[in-house]
Rosetta silent file (secondary structure, phi, psi, omega in degrees, C-alpha in Angstrom):
SEQUENCE: MYERWHPISYQVSTTSTTRIVGSDPVSAAIGIAQTVFPARRPNAVILTRPDFFPVVLAAARLLHRPFDAVMLYTDGEQLEDSVSRELIRLSPQGNGLPGQVIVIGTVHANVLHDLTQLGFSVCHLLGHDLWDTVGRIADCEPSADSEYALLVSADPQGGGIAAGSFAASTGSPILFASERGLSDMATRYLHKHPRKKLIVAAPESYLPATLGSEVRKAGSKIEAWVGGRDVFETAVELAQLRKGKVKFAFGKKERKGGGLALVPVEQWAFGAASAALSNVGRSIPLLLTRHDRLPSVVEEFLYDLQARSQEVRLHGFVIGSFDVINQPVQIMLHRAIAPDGF
SCORE:     score description
SCORE:     0.000 S_00000001
   1 L     0.000  129.574 -178.056    0.007    0.025    0.025 S_00000001
   2 L   -74.072  129.209 -179.023    1.350    3.401   -1.001 S_00000001
   3 L  -122.441  121.809 -178.937    1.845    5.642    1.998 S_00000001
   4 L   -94.016  133.106 -177.316    2.461    9.348    1.521 S_00000001
   5 L   -84.338  135.876  176.880    4.492   11.139    4.159 S_00000001
   6 L  -124.586  130.886  177.877    3.002   14.308    5.627 S_00000001
   7 L   -67.617  140.493  176.420    5.002   16.609    7.890 S_00000001
   8 L   -80.411  128.382  177.194    3.572   17.096   11.375 S_00000001
   9 L  -132.273  145.622  178.079    2.721   20.694   12.088 S_00000001
  10 L   -81.566  143.870  169.627    1.202   22.386   15.102 S_00000001
  11 L   -74.630  141.882 -174.691   -1.927   24.431   14.818 S_00000001
  12 L   -86.240  -14.949 -177.587   -1.284   28.053   15.761 S_00000001
  13 E  -134.372  158.905  176.000   -4.723   28.540   17.353 S_00000001
  14 L  -128.805 -179.058 -179.110   -7.203   26.617   19.506 S_00000001
  15 L   -67.028  -19.592 -178.158  -10.845   27.202   20.368 S_00000001
  16 L  -120.948    2.363  178.515   -9.796   29.409   23.298 S_00000001
  17 E  -137.487  148.871  174.382   -6.465   30.823   22.116 S_00000001
  18 E  -126.219  124.085  178.265   -5.174   32.751   19.118 S_00000001
  19 E   -95.760  125.881  173.760   -1.486   32.834   18.341 S_00000001
  20 E   -96.057  107.790 -168.345   -0.200   35.957   16.649 S_00000001
  21 L   -80.223  139.088  177.645    2.825   34.628   14.837 S_00000001
  22 L   178.376  125.831 -177.026    6.063   36.543   14.657 S_00000001
  23 L   -92.595  -10.653  177.752    9.668   35.511   15.299 S_00000001
  24 L  -142.588  166.370 -177.931   10.994   39.059   15.757 S_00000001
  25 H   -57.738  -38.279 -178.063    9.511   42.362   16.883 S_00000001
  26 H   -61.579  -50.739 -176.615    8.971   43.679   13.333 S_00000001
  27 H   -70.361  -36.798  178.790    6.965   40.670   12.180 S_00000001
  28 H   -62.740  -43.361  179.845    5.093   40.310   15.497 S_00000001
  29 H   -62.355  -37.661  174.608    3.976   43.926   15.363 S_00000001
  30 H   -62.195  -42.150  178.627    2.640   43.391   11.874 S_00000001
  31 H   -63.274  -37.885  178.216    0.713   40.355   13.028 S_00000001
  32 H   -65.673  -45.657  179.392   -0.773   42.377   15.925 S_00000001
  33 H   -57.572  -41.271 -178.076   -1.767   45.184   13.512 S_00000001
  34 H   -70.785  -26.114  177.898   -3.520   42.693   11.255 S_00000001
  35 H   -78.018  -43.116 -175.547   -5.367   41.243   14.266 S_00000001
  36 H   -75.278  -39.358 -178.712   -6.504   44.606   15.701 S_00000001
  37 L  -125.177   71.754  178.568   -7.351   46.202   12.339 S_00000001
  38 L   -72.979  -24.156 -177.905   -8.273   43.418    9.907 S_00000001
  39 L  -136.360  -44.569 -178.437  -10.672   45.650    8.012 S_00000001
  40 L   -74.212  148.488 -179.780  -11.155   49.067    9.663 S_00000001
  41 L   -88.902  134.288  172.123   -8.519   51.757    9.132 S_00000001
  42 L   -72.203  165.368  176.518   -6.694   53.150   12.201 S_00000001
  43 L   -81.567  -24.596 -179.933   -6.426   56.883   12.588 S_00000001
  44 E  -155.115  165.311  170.868   -2.635   56.637   12.860 S_00000001
  45 E  -123.601  129.031  174.073    0.301   54.253   12.924 S_00000001
  46 E   -90.272  123.780  177.631    3.016   54.638   15.567 S_00000001
  47 E  -118.752  128.860  179.998    6.384   53.763   14.058 S_00000001
  48 E  -154.538  173.517  176.739    9.487   53.356   16.183 S_00000001
  49 L   -88.646  146.916 -178.528   12.549   51.254   16.661 S_00000001
  50 L   -90.534   36.924 -174.992   12.354   48.202   18.972 S_00000001
  51 L  -106.773  -34.979 -168.997   15.603   49.178   20.723 S_00000001
  52 L  -108.979  100.099 -172.814   14.908   51.757   23.385 S_00000001
  53 H   -50.646  -52.927 -177.147   12.626   50.435   26.094 S_00000001
  54 H   -60.681  -38.765 -178.999   11.472   53.688   27.733 S_00000001
  55 H   -66.718  -46.553 -176.668   10.639   55.336   24.402 S_00000001
  56 H   -65.078  -47.651  179.996    8.742   52.318   23.035 S_00000001
  57 H   -64.632  -43.533  178.992    6.760   51.660   26.201 S_00000001
  58 H   -57.664  -34.503 -179.120    5.924   55.338   26.675 S_00000001
  59 H   -66.523  -14.779  179.734    4.534   55.367   23.118 S_00000001
  60 H   -59.909  -28.037 -179.849    1.870   52.846   24.115 S_00000001
  61 H   -67.119  -24.107 -178.163   -0.325   55.689   25.411 S_00000001
  62 H   -76.959   -3.743  175.477   -0.485   57.048   21.836 S_00000001
  63 H   -77.131  -17.248  179.932   -2.400   53.931   20.782 S_00000001
  64 L   -74.447  166.973  177.393   -5.397   55.431   22.566 S_00000001
  65 L   -66.099  151.355    6.988   -7.830   57.859   20.893 S_00000001
  66 L   -82.433   -1.063  179.732   -7.613   60.233   19.120 S_00000001
  67 L   -68.919  -42.172  178.013   -4.701   58.339   17.581 S_00000001
  68 L    46.413   60.496 -164.919   -6.632   55.015   17.614 S_00000001
  69 E  -119.453  172.524  167.617   -3.399   53.448   16.454 S_00000001
  70 E  -122.403  164.142 -178.109   -1.270   50.373   16.196 S_00000001
  71 E  -111.764  128.585  173.253    2.485   50.191   16.661 S_00000001
  72 E  -119.175  154.508 -179.232    4.878   49.046   13.966 S_00000001
  73 E  -114.190  152.389  166.986    8.634   48.683   14.204 S_00000001
  74 L  -137.343  138.279 -176.684   11.512   49.421   11.885 S_00000001
  75 L  -137.399   21.910  179.101   15.108   48.510   12.708 S_00000001
  76 L  -120.327 -171.491 -179.522   17.058   49.017    9.492 S_00000001
  77 L   -86.318   -9.125  173.608   18.531   51.791    7.451 S_00000001
  78 L  -139.146  160.192  177.952   15.460   51.680    5.187 S_00000001
  79 L   -66.669  127.471 -176.814   11.813   50.906    5.723 S_00000001
  80 L   -65.616  144.903  179.644   11.336   47.131    5.462 S_00000001
  81 H   -56.809  -38.966 -177.236    9.194   45.937    2.562 S_00000001
  82 H   -66.740  -36.130  177.973    6.906   44.066    4.949 S_00000001
  83 H   -69.818  -40.583  178.196    6.344   47.266    6.971 S_00000001
  84 H   -60.178  -45.166 -179.021    5.689   49.257    3.816 S_00000001
  85 H   -64.055  -39.878 -178.794    3.069   46.771    2.689 S_00000001
  86 H   -68.081  -38.547  176.863    1.379   46.818    6.097 S_00000001
  87 H   -61.555  -40.806  179.747    1.307   50.612    6.137 S_00000001
  88 H   -66.958  -40.300 -179.804   -0.348   50.625    2.711 S_00000001
  89 H   -65.848  -43.187  179.908   -2.869   48.021    3.860 S_00000001
  90 H   -68.377  -37.752 -178.913   -3.676   49.986    7.039 S_00000001
  91 L    42.206   65.181 -178.647   -3.816   53.347    5.191 S_00000001
  92 L   -56.493  144.081 -173.275   -4.178   55.396    8.432 S_00000001
  93 L   -78.921  -39.151  176.889   -6.627   58.230    8.158 S_00000001
  94 L    74.337   20.704 -178.213   -4.816   60.934   10.151 S_00000001
  95 L   -66.554  122.193  177.124   -8.037   62.826   11.026 S_00000001
  96 L    71.615   12.118 -176.044   -7.272   65.728   13.326 S_00000001
  97 L  -114.972  159.281  176.780   -3.649   64.592   13.745 S_00000001
  98 L   -73.388   -6.239  179.044   -0.348   66.103   12.623 S_00000001
  99 L  -171.736  156.142  173.828    0.404   63.059   10.525 S_00000001
 100 L   -74.530  -34.358  176.737   -0.879   59.674    9.434 S_00000001
 101 E  -113.607  121.629  177.548    2.361   58.063   10.650 S_00000001
 102 E  -100.782  106.511  179.811    3.734   59.241   14.026 S_00000001
 103 E   -87.320  125.449 -176.728    7.428   58.397   14.080 S_00000001
 104 E  -109.994  126.644  173.877    8.757   58.157   17.638 S_00000001
 105 L    78.706 -165.545 -174.633   12.430   58.593   18.538 S_00000001
 106 L   -79.599  125.445  170.399   15.499   58.137   16.387 S_00000001
 107 L  -134.919  163.005 -179.311   15.139   56.403   13.013 S_00000001
 108 L   -67.948  145.296 -179.118   17.330   56.487    9.950 S_00000001
 109 H   -57.686  -32.323  177.439   16.749   59.393    7.578 S_00000001
 110 H   -61.953  -31.976  179.869   15.984   56.908    4.781 S_00000001
 111 H   -64.989  -43.724  179.647   12.996   55.621    6.743 S_00000001
 112 H   -64.256  -38.653  179.178   11.495   59.141    6.814 S_00000001
 113 H   -65.914  -43.727  179.870   12.199   59.502    3.097 S_00000001
 114 H   -61.912  -35.720 -179.706   10.543   56.146    2.363 S_00000001
 115 H   -66.237  -43.731  178.727    7.437   57.131    4.271 S_00000001
 116 H   -68.138  -32.997  176.987    7.017   60.340    2.262 S_00000001
 117 H   -66.493  -29.802  175.958    7.637   58.444   -0.986 S_00000001
 118 L   -75.631  -11.667  176.277    4.752   56.187   -0.035 S_00000001
 119 L    97.143   10.595 -179.282    2.563   59.279    0.215 S_00000001
 120 L   -87.624  142.238  168.556    2.063   59.370    3.985 S_00000001
 121 L   -80.071  139.176 -172.100    2.020   62.570    6.044 S_00000001
 122 E  -125.290  136.194  170.868    4.590   62.159    8.854 S_00000001
 123 E  -118.228  124.051 -176.871    4.938   63.657   12.307 S_00000001
 124 E  -105.833  109.512  179.373    8.327   63.022   13.913 S_00000001
 125 E   -97.092  104.394 -173.286    8.241   63.154   17.717 S_00000001
 126 L  -142.353  127.807  177.528   11.894   63.409   18.751 S_00000001
 127 L   -97.510 -172.846 -177.624   13.553   65.035   21.759 S_00000001
 128 L   -70.594  -28.850  176.189   17.116   66.089   22.432 S_00000001
 129 L  -150.490 -175.337 -178.114   17.830   62.668   23.910 S_00000001
 130 H   -56.030  -48.772 -176.914   16.015   59.497   24.896 S_00000001
 131 H   -70.812  -29.004  176.416   14.526   60.903   28.107 S_00000001
 132 H   -68.757  -35.985  175.203   13.486   64.146   26.472 S_00000001
 133 H   -63.401  -45.636  178.289   11.601   62.057   23.900 S_00000001
 134 H   -58.387  -42.832  179.704    9.885   60.137   26.690 S_00000001
 135 H   -64.364  -37.601  178.018    8.912   63.423   28.328 S_00000001
 136 H   -67.540  -33.846  175.901    7.443   64.771   25.077 S_00000001
 137 H   -66.048  -40.608  178.860    5.365   61.619   24.711 S_00000001
 138 H   -66.379  -33.895 -177.777    4.053   62.105   28.280 S_00000001
 139 H   -77.711  -19.911  179.856    3.242   65.765   27.596 S_00000001
 140 L   -75.132  109.488 -174.445    1.311   64.877   24.451 S_00000001
 141 L   -89.260   95.963  179.298   -2.243   64.639   25.799 S_00000001
 142 L   -76.042  -16.493 -178.582   -4.185   62.151   23.633 S_00000001
 143 L  -147.075  150.435 -176.268   -7.241   62.232   25.919 S_00000001
 144 L   -84.452  -10.826 -172.297   -8.790   64.702   28.305 S_00000001
 145 L  -102.110   20.633 -176.808   -9.746   62.037   30.872 S_00000001
 146 L   -87.971   77.695  179.219   -6.217   60.959   31.750 S_00000001
 147 L   -83.441  -13.152 -177.803   -6.183   61.702   35.510 S_00000001
 148 E  -103.807  158.253  170.622   -3.829   58.772   36.124 S_00000001
 149 E  -138.386  147.795  179.584   -0.172   58.188   35.280 S_00000001
 150 E  -101.058  143.189  177.537    1.736   54.951   35.420 S_00000001
 151 E  -126.179  121.074 -174.067    5.142   54.655   37.072 S_00000001
 152 E  -132.367  169.558  179.227    7.305   51.707   36.103 S_00000001
 153 E   -76.517  142.767  176.503   10.915   50.578   36.400 S_00000001
 154 L   -74.079   -8.968  177.597   13.321   51.779   33.697 S_00000001
 155 L   -79.750  122.224  179.451   14.729   48.255   33.700 S_00000001
 156 L   -55.500  -26.051  177.418   13.179   46.336   30.787 S_00000001
 157 L   -91.623   13.935 -177.174   12.979   43.242   32.978 S_00000001
 158 L   -90.960    9.633  173.843   11.163   45.144   35.746 S_00000001
 159 L    84.178   -0.671 -179.140    7.677   44.144   34.616 S_00000001
 160 H   -62.914  -21.573 -178.285    6.700   47.596   33.317 S_00000001
 161 H   -59.265  -28.215  179.767    5.762   46.152   29.946 S_00000001
 162 H   -64.746  -23.261 -178.448    2.493   44.933   31.488 S_00000001
 163 H   -74.070  -13.424 -179.876    1.516   48.589   32.009 S_00000001
 164 H   -58.791  -36.705 -178.718    1.359   49.122   28.252 S_00000001
 165 H   -69.398  -35.784  176.390   -2.153   47.726   28.011 S_00000001
 166 H   -65.861  -42.077  179.831   -3.400   50.107   30.736 S_00000001
 167 H   -65.556  -40.847  178.710   -1.825   53.074   28.943 S_00000001
 168 H   -68.740  -32.189 -179.718   -3.322   52.066   25.595 S_00000001
 169 H   -75.836  -31.626 -172.917   -6.735   51.539   27.162 S_00000001
 170 H  -116.531  -16.340 -174.937   -6.847   54.848   29.064 S_00000001
 171 L    81.245    9.914 -179.208   -4.305   57.154   27.412 S_00000001
 172 L   -67.236  137.362  177.170   -2.419   57.454   30.700 S_00000001
 173 L   -70.654  154.594  176.999    1.227   58.592   30.422 S_00000001
 174 E  -110.767  125.249  179.776    4.024   56.278   31.506 S_00000001
 175 E  -111.869  163.620 -174.124    6.737   57.609   33.800 S_00000001
 176 E  -130.320  149.675  175.764    9.941   55.880   34.885 S_00000001
 177 E  -142.720  173.387  178.629   11.964   55.358   38.016 S_00000001
 178 E  -138.603 -174.766  179.092   14.941   53.215   39.101 S_00000001
 179 L   -65.224  -14.303  177.538   16.319   51.858   42.354 S_00000001
 180 L   -87.424  -13.050  179.804   17.656   55.378   42.922 S_00000001
 181 E   124.288 -162.552 -179.681   14.173   56.945   42.716 S_00000001
 182 E   -58.004  140.204  171.759   12.193   59.044   40.246 S_00000001
 183 L   -72.266  158.185  179.667   13.857   59.778   36.958 S_00000001
 184 H   -59.729  -37.288  179.382   14.491   63.471   36.191 S_00000001
 185 H   -63.599  -39.519  179.574   11.924   63.177   33.416 S_00000001
 186 H   -68.277  -39.693  177.923    9.264   61.864   35.824 S_00000001
 187 H   -62.248  -45.127  178.392   10.024   64.662   38.342 S_00000001
 188 H   -61.806  -42.480 -179.670    9.713   67.342   35.673 S_00000001
 189 H   -60.998  -46.806 -177.019    6.479   65.863   34.452 S_00000001
 190 H   -66.258  -35.056  175.958    4.894   65.722   37.928 S_00000001
 191 H   -68.834  -32.918  179.689    5.883   69.293   38.686 S_00000001
 192 H   -78.770  -30.631 -178.616    4.308   70.339   35.380 S_00000001
 193 L  -124.543   76.516 -175.883    1.191   68.225   35.923 S_00000001
 194 L   -70.445  167.068  176.269    0.453   68.239   39.680 S_00000001
 195 L    64.736   29.590  172.210   -2.211   66.190   41.466 S_00000001
 196 L   -77.606  147.625  176.499   -1.694   63.145   39.258 S_00000001
 197 E  -102.174  115.817 -173.433   -2.778   59.824   40.678 S_00000001
 198 E   -95.880  136.562  169.750    0.085   57.375   40.129 S_00000001
 199 E  -111.058  114.176  178.095   -0.235   53.632   39.650 S_00000001
 200 E   -87.649  126.864  179.620    3.103   52.022   40.303 S_00000001
 201 E  -122.511   89.796  179.329    3.593   48.751   38.384 S_00000001
 202 L  -173.127  144.613  171.166    6.767   47.080   39.572 S_00000001
 203 L   -58.145  145.863 -177.469    7.940   44.602   42.206 S_00000001
 204 H   -62.637  -21.280 -179.217    9.043   46.536   45.283 S_00000001
 205 H   -70.418  -17.904 -177.114   12.554   45.161   44.884 S_00000001
 206 H   -89.056  -20.254 -175.805   12.961   47.240   41.730 S_00000001
 207 L  -130.084  152.329 -174.142   12.043   50.634   43.222 S_00000001
 208 L   -76.744  156.719  178.402   12.973   52.318   46.543 S_00000001
 209 L   -68.451  -21.284 -178.238   10.656   52.549   49.560 S_00000001
 210 L   -81.184    3.936 -175.252   11.137   56.353   49.509 S_00000001
 211 H   -58.757  -42.030 -176.447    9.266   56.618   46.195 S_00000001
 212 H   -58.715  -43.300 -179.787    6.027   57.703   47.900 S_00000001
 213 H   -67.879  -35.896  176.961    7.666   60.700   49.580 S_00000001
 214 H   -61.909  -43.752 -179.595    9.326   61.737   46.307 S_00000001
 215 H   -64.925  -40.045  179.022    5.956   61.670   44.543 S_00000001
 216 H   -65.657  -36.981  177.345    4.313   63.718   47.311 S_00000001
 217 H   -63.170  -29.462  179.889    7.093   66.338   47.080 S_00000001
 218 L   -84.831    1.659  175.369    6.324   66.585   43.390 S_00000001
 219 L    91.178   13.549  179.350    2.657   67.380   44.154 S_00000001
 220 L  -128.384 -174.936  178.267    1.072   64.015   43.365 S_00000001
 221 E  -143.389  155.541  175.796    0.244   60.795   45.181 S_00000001
 222 E   -88.059  113.434 -178.779    0.543   57.057   44.653 S_00000001
 223 E   -78.350  -35.701 -178.851   -2.998   55.743   44.243 S_00000001
 224 E  -157.674  139.345  174.289   -1.983   52.071   43.991 S_00000001
 225 E  -111.732  107.710  177.110    1.254   50.089   44.030 S_00000001
 226 E   -91.084   99.841 -172.160    0.856   46.988   41.916 S_00000001
 227 L  -114.443  -99.310 -175.000    3.860   45.006   43.056 S_00000001
 228 L    97.092  172.010 -176.999    4.160   41.349   43.928 S_00000001
 229 L   -73.600  -29.919 -179.633    7.152   39.135   44.463 S_00000001
 230 L  -149.535 -177.866 -175.275    8.263   39.183   40.833 S_00000001
 231 H   -68.308  -27.906  178.953    7.313   40.612   37.441 S_00000001
 232 H   -67.788  -39.558  179.436    4.876   37.755   36.690 S_00000001
 233 H   -73.092  -32.102  177.712    2.905   38.559   39.840 S_00000001
 234 H   -61.406  -45.055  179.441    3.032   42.271   39.019 S_00000001
 235 H   -63.790  -39.654  179.363    1.297   41.588   35.660 S_00000001
 236 H   -64.192  -44.992 -179.840   -1.294   39.382   37.356 S_00000001
 237 H   -64.379  -37.038  177.571   -2.082   42.041   39.988 S_00000001
 238 H   -66.354  -36.394 -179.321   -2.413   44.695   37.298 S_00000001
 239 H   -66.104  -21.107  177.939   -4.797   42.452   35.358 S_00000001
 240 L  -120.282   30.225 -176.717   -7.139   42.402   38.354 S_00000001
 241 L   -64.202  126.137  176.232   -6.546   45.911   39.589 S_00000001
 242 E  -152.649   99.824 -179.616   -9.436   47.289   41.644 S_00000001
 243 E  -141.859  108.650 -178.699   -8.622   50.035   44.109 S_00000001
 244 L    62.370 -127.803  179.726  -11.138   52.790   44.759 S_00000001
 245 L   -83.509   -5.771 -177.316  -12.116   54.263   41.411 S_00000001
 246 E   -88.198  115.126 -179.271   -9.190   52.602   39.640 S_00000001
 247 E  -136.818  135.720 -177.706  -10.436   49.494   37.865 S_00000001
 248 L  -146.363  139.652  175.398   -8.829   47.622   35.018 S_00000001
 249 H    50.578 -117.563 -174.365   -9.490   44.453   33.069 S_00000001
 250 H   -78.403   -0.332  173.359  -10.615   41.635   35.380 S_00000001
 251 H   -83.919   -8.739  175.592  -10.853   44.118   38.292 S_00000001
 252 L   -80.873  145.514 -174.561  -13.994   45.538   36.732 S_00000001
 253 L   -71.538  -46.365 -172.744  -17.177   44.018   38.111 S_00000001
 254 L  -106.753  120.987  178.756  -19.206   43.564   34.964 S_00000001
 255 L  -137.647  128.544  178.159  -17.630   41.901   31.929 S_00000001
 256 L   -85.096  -17.277  177.822  -19.435   40.418   28.965 S_00000001
 257 L  -162.000  161.587 -176.759  -16.288   38.690   27.804 S_00000001
 258 E  -129.959  125.770  177.439  -12.720   38.259   28.847 S_00000001
 259 E  -124.333  151.004  175.555   -9.590   38.667   26.833 S_00000001
 260 E  -151.540  161.459  178.549   -5.922   38.489   27.809 S_00000001
 261 E  -127.541  137.526  178.885   -2.574   38.317   26.072 S_00000001
 262 E  -104.610  116.018 -175.406    0.413   36.185   26.919 S_00000001
 263 E  -121.463  150.506 -176.820    3.702   37.919   26.040 S_00000001
 264 E   -75.485  125.585 -179.883    7.317   36.761   26.405 S_00000001
 265 L   -65.674  -26.305 -176.353    9.136   38.256   29.380 S_00000001
 266 L   -75.389  -19.491 -176.909   12.437   37.782   27.528 S_00000001
 267 L  -132.304   92.021 -171.926   11.434   40.061   24.642 S_00000001
 268 H   -65.491  -29.509 -175.646    9.759   43.227   25.867 S_00000001
 269 H   -62.957  -28.693  175.876    9.240   44.706   22.370 S_00000001
 270 H   -62.474  -43.268 -176.769    6.612   41.998   21.682 S_00000001
 271 H   -69.305  -37.619 -178.512    4.672   43.137   24.708 S_00000001
 272 H   -63.280  -42.261 -179.967    4.821   46.857   23.846 S_00000001
 273 H   -69.723  -29.389 -179.894    3.285   46.272   20.423 S_00000001
 274 H   -65.620  -20.941  178.340    0.700   43.966   22.048 S_00000001
 275 H   -57.805  -21.338  177.870   -0.700   46.954   23.943 S_00000001
 276 H   -62.487  -21.859  176.542   -2.595   47.797   20.765 S_00000001
 277 H   -62.656  -21.582 -178.419   -4.994   44.951   21.654 S_00000001
 278 H  -104.650   14.020 -177.438   -6.260   47.341   24.364 S_00000001
 279 L   -75.643  173.437 -174.410   -6.648   50.492   22.273 S_00000001
 280 L    46.805   39.663  168.381   -9.983   52.333   21.904 S_00000001
 281 L    86.675   -4.100  176.122  -10.881   51.467   25.514 S_00000001
 282 L   -71.019  157.804 -179.711  -10.690   47.696   25.489 S_00000001
 283 L  -119.833   87.791  176.592   -9.172   45.978   28.518 S_00000001
 284 L  -118.782   95.549 -173.807   -6.950   43.147   27.420 S_00000001
 285 L   -69.364  154.197  177.206   -4.228   42.821   30.068 S_00000001
 286 E   -98.254  122.806  173.513   -0.763   41.566   29.269 S_00000001
 287 E  -107.099  144.287 -176.166    0.439   38.556   31.287 S_00000001
 288 E   -99.197  141.807  176.704    4.079   37.560   31.202 S_00000001
 289 E  -140.386  162.846  171.484    5.441   34.138   30.512 S_00000001
 290 L   -87.653  164.092 -177.596    8.712   32.412   29.868 S_00000001
 291 L   -56.797  -42.608 -170.327    9.438   30.855   26.499 S_00000001
 292 L  -120.963   12.012 -177.252    9.027   27.269   27.689 S_00000001
 293 L  -154.302  125.063  173.036    7.177   27.544   31.001 S_00000001
 294 L   -80.722  118.543 -176.234    3.999   29.223   32.175 S_00000001
 295 L   -57.832  144.181 -175.399    4.820   30.718   35.594 S_00000001
 296 H   -59.842  -36.810  179.198    2.828   29.114   38.391 S_00000001
 297 H   -63.054  -34.566  179.622    1.386   32.468   39.566 S_00000001
 298 H   -73.426  -43.514  179.412   -0.019   33.055   36.081 S_00000001
 299 H   -62.408  -43.547  179.485   -1.399   29.522   35.770 S_00000001
 300 H   -64.239  -41.240  178.970   -3.079   29.708   39.180 S_00000001
 301 H   -62.488  -41.406 -177.597   -4.639   33.099   38.302 S_00000001
 302 H   -66.800  -43.489  177.809   -6.030   31.712   35.051 S_00000001
 303 H   -64.749  -40.486  177.124   -7.587   28.645   36.663 S_00000001
 304 H   -64.995  -38.667  179.142   -9.091   30.815   39.395 S_00000001
 305 H   -62.047  -44.706 -179.739  -10.379   33.240   36.800 S_00000001
 306 H   -66.494  -37.898  179.851  -12.109   30.489   34.875 S_00000001
 307 H   -66.492  -31.941  179.689  -13.629   29.063   38.062 S_00000001
 308 H   -89.359   -3.286 -172.385  -15.072   32.483   38.926 S_00000001
 309 L  -127.253   48.249 -177.151  -16.196   33.268   35.361 S_00000001
 310 L   -60.237  -34.011 -177.317  -18.368   30.353   34.334 S_00000001
 311 L   -85.936   -5.841 -178.220  -20.720   32.669   32.472 S_00000001
 312 L  -110.489  128.820  176.637  -17.885   34.520   30.718 S_00000001
 313 L   -82.526  120.306  179.267  -16.051   33.103   27.751 S_00000001
 314 E   -92.961  149.179  176.677  -12.334   33.730   28.094 S_00000001
 315 E  -142.903  136.816 -177.324   -9.991   34.050   25.181 S_00000001
 316 E  -117.767  137.531  171.669   -6.187   34.297   25.175 S_00000001
 317 E  -100.576  131.560  175.494   -3.776   35.745   22.640 S_00000001
 318 E  -106.143  120.039 -171.509   -0.309   34.200   22.444 S_00000001
 319 E   -99.692  110.953  176.101    2.199   36.712   21.068 S_00000001
 320 L   122.349  158.649  178.157    5.037   35.245   19.023 S_00000001
 321 L   -75.421 -178.653 -174.690    5.944   32.167   17.046 S_00000001
 322 L   -65.851  -25.457  177.023    6.753   28.771   18.578 S_00000001
 323 L   -80.749   -9.152  176.087   10.406   29.749   19.115 S_00000001
 324 L   -96.569  -50.344  170.959    9.226   32.738   21.165 S_00000001
 325 L  -130.676  115.902 -171.829    6.481   30.987   23.223 S_00000001
 326 L   -74.204  170.887 -176.240    6.425   27.274   22.674 S_00000001
 327 H   -63.049  -41.735  178.227    3.421   25.050   22.003 S_00000001
 328 H   -58.861  -34.898  177.770    3.196   23.463   25.529 S_00000001
 329 H   -65.348  -42.050  177.780    2.778   26.932   27.076 S_00000001
 330 H   -60.953  -39.598  178.867   -0.077   27.645   24.676 S_00000001
 331 H   -69.068  -35.788  175.221   -1.757   24.354   25.571 S_00000001
 332 H   -63.074  -40.681  176.996   -1.381   25.147   29.282 S_00000001
 333 H   -63.013  -43.812  178.839   -3.097   28.485   28.607 S_00000001
 334 H   -58.713  -48.460 -177.824   -5.874   26.734   26.708 S_00000001
 335 H   -63.044  -34.953 -175.643   -6.495   24.222   29.481 S_00000001
 336 H   -73.288  -33.444 -172.909   -6.591   26.972   32.102 S_00000001
 337 H  -107.315  -16.513 -177.526   -9.160   29.189   30.387 S_00000001
 338 L   -75.934  143.514  177.674  -11.246   26.825   28.252 S_00000001
 339 H   -56.350  123.756  177.642  -14.572   25.639   29.761 S_00000001
 340 H    57.979   18.455  177.703  -13.845   22.261   31.406 S_00000001
 341 H    76.615    4.669 -177.932  -10.450   22.347   29.672 S_00000001
 342 L   -90.376    0.000    0.000  -11.896   21.488   26.252 S_00000001
């Protein structure tokens, strides 16, 4: 009997999970853009390099209205063909904005030339240095209802990436601190915008205990410290944030459906682009995972969430190809959120 050999391949999605495939930040961001805007046109596209953590994460707030945007990356001396094609497909409207494409931070001059050759109007948001650029992003007010600001660690491994979804959902600016205290940029911003309510998203080991007094001296206060023992727990606590009037994602009482995204802790740029899943007011929190292992605190949270949400259908996005987040992690996610594990 003739037997034909067929290669074994994994399915990228399940009934409760959708994998957005991408092996690098550029391709992953394109996949996210195609997921968020499969048919409708965004008002803008945020274009930046996937190199400078504070700049990229700070730009997540510009995904909110009126920009109503997605984030794409470029990391070469010219605009990548794949990015050009995606920009043409998206065809951002640019209504009421200084440009259809908002370029953030330092990019090669050829990239700017390529954008104009494609016919897009461009606004280049660039400061004197990295921190000046971050400050200009924070000063750019995309929404009038942004009474909150986020404060995260300047260390890319400090869990701040999970705050991107809150910023995209609310338009809240993202400020930065280190183990030495508030950054100069954060201090300047708070003096310029007093009475901000800060949500700190970082394990306490990453930021000093004196942070509260520094914030008060700058005329604001810490409304909530979303900490935890490690960055995985920080993301979980942010996903269920409910403190006073501050409510986010699963911390909100009434939900008709539940979405979440699993992003690789080892590659923060994937998570920053994933914040677009929460633009235009959606609440899709970002949970952190390792490439080959779902952290126990995340797994426990998901099982508990499903147990408490029998009437709510949960759905998870897995960001990255199998070499970024492997198949067993996706199956663990599916089992944790699918009704009865099916």
